[in-house]
C-alpha positions in Angstrom: 72.3 72.5 85.4 73.5 75.9 87.1 72.8 75.8 90.7 70.6 78.5 90.2 68.2 76.4 87.8 68.4 73.2 90.5 67.7 76.0 93.3 64.6 77.7 90.8 61.3 78.1 93.4 59.5 75.4 90.8 62.4 73.2 91.6 62.2 69.0 93.1 64.1 69.2 96.2 66.5 66.4 94.5 67.4 68.8 91.5 68.4 71.5 94.5 70.5 69.0 96.3 72.0 67.8 93.5 72.8 71.1 91.9 74.1 71.5 95.5 76.5 68.5 96.4 77.4 69.6 92.5 78.8 72.9 93.1 80.1 71.5 96.5 82.3 69.1 94.9 83.8 71.3 93.1 84.9 73.5 95.5 86.3 71.6 98.2 89.0 69.8 95.3 89.6 66.7 95.5 91.7 66.1 99.0 89.4 68.2 101.0 87.2 65.3 99.2 88.7 62.5 100.0 89.6 63.1 103.2 85.7 63.7 103.4 84.8 60.4 102.0 86.9 58.4 105.3 85.4 60.1 107.5 82.0 59.8 105.7 82.7 55.8 105.5 83.9 56.4 109.1 80.6 57.3 110.3 78.5 54.9 108.4 80.7 52.0 110.3 79.9 53.5 113.6 76.5 54.5 113.3 75.1 52.1 110.2 73.0 55.8 109.4 70.9 56.5 106.4 71.8 60.1 106.5 75.3 58.9 107.0 75.2 56.9 104.0 73.9 58.9 101.8 76.4 61.7 102.5 78.8 58.9 101.6 77.2 58.0 98.5 77.1 62.0 97.6 80.9 62.9 98.6 81.8 59.5 96.1 79.8 60.8 93.7 80.8 64.8 93.8 84.7 63.4 94.0 84.2 60.7 90.5 82.8 64.2 88.7 85.9 65.9 89.9 88.3 62.9 89.0 86.4 63.3 85.3 85.8 66.7 84.4 82.6 66.6 85.8 81.2 63.8 82.9 78.6 63.4 85.8 76.1 65.8 85.7 74.0 66.3 88.7 70.9 63.5 89.2 73.2 61.5 87.3 74.6 58.2 88.4 78.3 58.0 88.7 80.0 56.0 87.3 82.1 53.3 90.7 85.9 53.8 91.2 88.0 51.3 89.7 90.0 49.3 91.6 92.8 46.4 90.7 94.3 44.7 93.0 98.0 43.0 92.2 
């Protein structure tokens, strides 16, 4: 769904927000999203604020979509990042 579709007059607020975050991730680029995510993590630890938590989730979703070639569409849950220890 493109941003114009997500922002049509009959769209629900969630549709518009999902579309915005999708394009925000594409425009920011991976390095900037990683920096934004680190800042969002710091803010969540400091404030334990639900808004900070939502921002962190959205930034991670945008980063996952960017890294995955947009495999995750707006409105669908993004895959959790995988990491290996050791």
